[in-house]
SEVO-817561 format. One record per residue (C-alpha): z, x, y; residue in three letters; residue number from 1. Coordinates in steps of 0.2 Angstrom, whole numbers. Example, Ala and Ser with C-alpha at 12.3 -4.5 7.8 and 13.67 -1.06 7.14 Angstrom:
// SEVO-817561
{{39; 62; -22}; 'ala'; 1}
{{36; 68; -5}; 'ser'; 2}
// end
This chain:
// SEVO-817561
{{-37; 269; 289}; 'met'; 1}
{{-42; 263; 306}; 'lys'; 2}
{{-25; 262; 313}; 'asn'; 3}
{{-21; 280; 308}; 'glu'; 4}
{{-34; 286; 320}; 'val'; 5}
{{-35; 282; 339}; 'lys'; 6}
{{-46; 290; 352}; 'leu'; 7}
{{-41; 289; 370}; 'leu'; 8}
{{-56; 290; 381}; 'gly'; 9}
{{-68; 283; 393}; 'ala'; 10}
{{-86; 278; 390}; 'trp'; 11}
{{-95; 289; 403}; 'pro'; 12}
{{-86; 305; 398}; 'ser'; 13}
{{-97; 317; 388}; 'pro'; 14}
{{-82; 325; 381}; 'tyr'; 15}
{{-76; 309; 373}; 'val'; 16}
{{-94; 306; 367}; 'leu'; 17}
{{-92; 322; 357}; 'arg'; 18}
{{-77; 316; 348}; 'val'; 19}
{{-85; 299; 344}; 'arg'; 20}
{{-101; 307; 337}; 'ile'; 21}
{{-90; 319; 326}; 'ala'; 22}
{{-80; 304; 319}; 'leu'; 23}
{{-96; 294; 316}; 'asn'; 24}
{{-103; 308; 307}; 'met'; 25}
{{-88; 308; 295}; 'lys'; 26}
{{-88; 289; 294}; 'ser'; 27}
{{-70; 289; 301}; 'val'; 28}
{{-64; 272; 307}; 'glu'; 29}
{{-54; 273; 323}; 'tyr'; 30}
{{-47; 263; 337}; 'glu'; 31}
{{-55; 267; 354}; 'phe'; 32}
{{-43; 265; 369}; 'his'; 33}
{{-54; 264; 385}; 'asp'; 34}
{{-44; 273; 398}; 'glu'; 35}
{{-45; 268; 416}; 'lys'; 36}
{{-43; 285; 425}; 'leu'; 37}
{{-37; 277; 441}; 'ser'; 38}
{{-22; 271; 432}; 'ser'; 39}
{{-19; 282; 416}; 'lys'; 40}
{{-10; 274; 402}; 'ser'; 41}
{{8; 279; 397}; 'gln'; 42}
{{1; 283; 380}; 'leu'; 43}
{{-12; 296; 388}; 'leu'; 44}
{{2; 303; 399}; 'leu'; 45}
{{13; 305; 384}; 'gln'; 46}
{{0; 312; 372}; 'ser'; 47}
{{-7; 325; 384}; 'asn'; 48}
{{7; 329; 396}; 'pro'; 49}
{{-1; 346; 401}; 'ile'; 50}
{{-18; 341; 407}; 'tyr'; 51}
{{-16; 322; 407}; 'lys'; 52}
{{-35; 321; 403}; 'lys'; 53}
{{-46; 313; 390}; 'ile'; 54}
{{-51; 314; 376}; 'pro'; 55}
{{-35; 313; 365}; 'val'; 56}
{{-36; 310; 347}; 'leu'; 57}
{{-21; 303; 339}; 'ile'; 58}
{{-21; 305; 320}; 'his'; 59}
{{-5; 299; 310}; 'lys'; 60}
{{4; 299; 327}; 'asp'; 61}
{{0; 317; 331}; 'lys'; 62}
{{-10; 320; 347}; 'pro'; 63}
{{-24; 333; 349}; 'leu'; 64}
{{-33; 337; 366}; 'cys'; 65}
{{-49; 346; 371}; 'glu'; 66}
{{-65; 340; 364}; 'ser'; 67}
{{-71; 355; 355}; 'leu'; 68}
{{-54; 358; 347}; 'ile'; 69}
{{-54; 339; 341}; 'ile'; 70}
{{-72; 341; 334}; 'val'; 71}
{{-66; 356; 324}; 'gln'; 72}
{{-51; 347; 318}; 'tyr'; 73}
{{-61; 332; 313}; 'val'; 74}
{{-73; 344; 303}; 'asp'; 75}
{{-58; 352; 295}; 'asp'; 76}
{{-48; 336; 290}; 'val'; 77}
{{-63; 326; 284}; 'trp'; 78}
{{-72; 341; 276}; 'ser'; 79}
{{-80; 331; 262}; 'ser'; 80}
{{-95; 324; 272}; 'ala'; 81}
{{-108; 331; 285}; 'ser'; 82}
{{-101; 348; 289}; 'pro'; 83}
{{-101; 351; 308}; 'ile'; 84}
{{-97; 369; 310}; 'leu'; 85}
{{-109; 382; 301}; 'pro'; 86}
{{-102; 389; 285}; 'ser'; 87}
{{-108; 406; 289}; 'asp'; 88}
{{-96; 416; 300}; 'pro'; 89}
{{-109; 424; 311}; 'tyr'; 90}
{{-119; 407; 313}; 'asp'; 91}
{{-102; 399; 318}; 'cys'; 92}
{{-98; 413; 330}; 'ala'; 93}
{{-115; 411; 338}; 'ile'; 94}
{{-113; 392; 339}; 'ala'; 95}
{{-96; 394; 348}; 'arg'; 96}
{{-103; 407; 360}; 'phe'; 97}
{{-116; 394; 366}; 'trp'; 98}
{{-104; 380; 367}; 'thr'; 99}
{{-94; 390; 379}; 'val'; 100}
{{-110; 394; 389}; 'tyr'; 101}
{{-114; 375; 390}; 'ile'; 102}
{{-96; 370; 395}; 'asp'; 103}
{{-93; 385; 407}; 'gln'; 104}
{{-110; 388; 415}; 'thr'; 105}
{{-123; 375; 412}; 'leu'; 106}
{{-114; 359; 414}; 'tyr'; 107}
{{-104; 365; 430}; 'pro'; 108}
{{-120; 370; 438}; 'thr'; 109}
{{-128; 353; 434}; 'met'; 110}
{{-113; 344; 441}; 'arg'; 111}
{{-114; 355; 457}; 'ser'; 112}
{{-131; 348; 461}; 'ile'; 113}
{{-124; 331; 466}; 'arg'; 114}
{{-112; 340; 479}; 'gly'; 115}
{{-125; 351; 486}; 'ala'; 116}
{{-128; 347; 504}; 'ser'; 117}
{{-141; 359; 508}; 'glu'; 118}
{{-159; 356; 501}; 'glu'; 119}
{{-161; 375; 497}; 'asn'; 120}
{{-145; 375; 488}; 'glu'; 121}
{{-149; 360; 478}; 'lys'; 122}
{{-166; 368; 473}; 'lys'; 123}
{{-157; 384; 468}; 'arg'; 124}
{{-145; 374; 457}; 'leu'; 125}
{{-159; 364; 449}; 'ile'; 126}
{{-168; 380; 445}; 'glu'; 127}
{{-153; 388; 437}; 'glu'; 128}
{{-151; 373; 426}; 'val'; 129}
{{-170; 374; 421}; 'arg'; 130}
{{-167; 393; 416}; 'lys'; 131}
{{-151; 388; 406}; 'gly'; 132}
{{-161; 375; 396}; 'leu'; 133}
{{-175; 387; 393}; 'ala'; 134}
{{-162; 399; 386}; 'leu'; 135}
{{-155; 385; 375}; 'leu'; 136}
{{-174; 382; 370}; 'glu'; 137}
{{-174; 399; 363}; 'asp'; 138}
{{-157; 397; 354}; 'val'; 139}
{{-164; 381; 346}; 'phe'; 140}
{{-178; 390; 339}; 'lys'; 141}
{{-166; 404; 331}; 'asp'; 142}
{{-153; 392; 325}; 'cys'; 143}
{{-163; 377; 318}; 'ser'; 144}
{{-174; 389; 307}; 'lys'; 145}
{{-188; 377; 309}; 'gly'; 146}
{{-178; 361; 306}; 'lys'; 147}
{{-173; 346; 317}; 'gly'; 148}
{{-156; 351; 324}; 'phe'; 149}
{{-147; 367; 330}; 'tyr'; 150}
{{-137; 363; 314}; 'gly'; 151}
{{-152; 363; 303}; 'gly'; 152}
{{-156; 347; 294}; 'asp'; 153}
{{-140; 339; 301}; 'gln'; 154}
{{-131; 338; 318}; 'ile'; 155}
{{-119; 353; 321}; 'gly'; 156}
{{-107; 359; 333}; 'leu'; 157}
{{-120; 365; 346}; 'leu'; 158}
{{-130; 349; 344}; 'asp'; 159}
{{-114; 339; 349}; 'ile'; 160}
{{-109; 351; 363}; 'ala'; 161}
{{-126; 350; 372}; 'leu'; 162}
{{-131; 332; 366}; 'gly'; 163}
{{-116; 325; 374}; 'ser'; 164}
{{-123; 329; 391}; 'phe'; 165}
{{-140; 322; 389}; 'leu'; 166}
{{-136; 305; 398}; 'gly'; 167}
{{-129; 314; 413}; 'trp'; 168}
{{-144; 326; 413}; 'leu'; 169}
{{-156; 311; 414}; 'arg'; 170}
{{-145; 304; 429}; 'val'; 171}
{{-148; 321; 438}; 'val'; 172}
{{-166; 320; 434}; 'glu'; 173}
{{-168; 302; 441}; 'ile'; 174}
{{-157; 305; 457}; 'ile'; 175}
{{-166; 321; 461}; 'asn'; 176}
{{-184; 316; 456}; 'gly'; 177}
{{-185; 331; 444}; 'val'; 178}
{{-189; 335; 426}; 'lys'; 179}
{{-176; 347; 418}; 'leu'; 180}
{{-182; 344; 400}; 'leu'; 181}
{{-201; 344; 400}; 'asp'; 182}
{{-216; 348; 389}; 'gln'; 183}
{{-219; 364; 399}; 'asn'; 184}
{{-202; 372; 400}; 'asn'; 185}
{{-193; 365; 385}; 'thr'; 186}
{{-205; 357; 372}; 'pro'; 187}
{{-193; 359; 357}; 'glu'; 188}
{{-178; 353; 366}; 'leu'; 189}
{{-188; 338; 372}; 'leu'; 190}
{{-191; 333; 354}; 'lys'; 191}
{{-174; 338; 349}; 'trp'; 192}
{{-166; 326; 362}; 'ala'; 193}
{{-176; 311; 355}; 'glu'; 194}
{{-170; 315; 337}; 'arg'; 195}
{{-152; 318; 343}; 'phe'; 196}
{{-151; 301; 353}; 'cys'; 197}
{{-159; 292; 338}; 'ala'; 198}
{{-147; 299; 325}; 'his'; 199}
{{-136; 286; 317}; 'ser'; 200}
{{-120; 295; 323}; 'ala'; 201}
{{-126; 295; 341}; 'val'; 202}
{{-137; 280; 345}; 'lys'; 203}
{{-123; 267; 346}; 'asp'; 204}
{{-111; 277; 357}; 'val'; 205}
{{-123; 286; 368}; 'met'; 206}
{{-121; 278; 386}; 'pro'; 207}
{{-136; 269; 393}; 'glu'; 208}
{{-144; 279; 407}; 'thr'; 209}
{{-144; 264; 419}; 'glu'; 210}
{{-126; 261; 416}; 'arg'; 211}
{{-122; 280; 419}; 'leu'; 212}
{{-133; 279; 435}; 'leu'; 213}
{{-123; 264; 442}; 'glu'; 214}
{{-107; 273; 438}; 'phe'; 215}
{{-113; 289; 447}; 'ser'; 216}
{{-117; 279; 462}; 'lys'; 217}
{{-100; 271; 462}; 'ser'; 218}
{{-92; 289; 461}; 'leu'; 219}
{{-103; 294; 476}; 'ala'; 220}
{{-97; 280; 486}; 'lys'; 221}
{{-79; 286; 482}; 'gly'; 222}
// end
């Protein structure tokens, strides 16, 4: 039931997007509470008193925090449809390893590009992101086993982890006049990104690039 599941989030957040995609994959009805992070709701502060951050999933009045923990919870609770985590323990461990790489290395580097004041530093960071994406291109070839997604025939954990950042990746490309996903460096990821964004669980919740671009400009103005 819809009122049993609430998601506290904000539309620009890639971490919130992960949870929305997972819920959509499981056809779970939920109430979306769009948080204004300049004035956090009492419900958010009560539900995540440690970090006071989104996303928070509330299921039967029990709150859960941290996007990847929530995605796994959704996979465990609504286990009858569209498995998200690989069933093979080794494949699952590999997927978890690369999600940590994305969250702790790739995305922070991507975010640092915006704050880089020196042109040489910016170029270095852009090159680091390119190298990271080339790595994930190789991982895709191994994990997909010739199919459309990291998860094989269907979106899996690693698809959700990386795919949630695609909108912001495009914003970085536009602002800096570069191509990070391209035919030369990452031909398979380029095709994967199109498939991912067109997926029925993704297309209605993926933020529009223009809207993210405007939001990014408003952040820059501070």
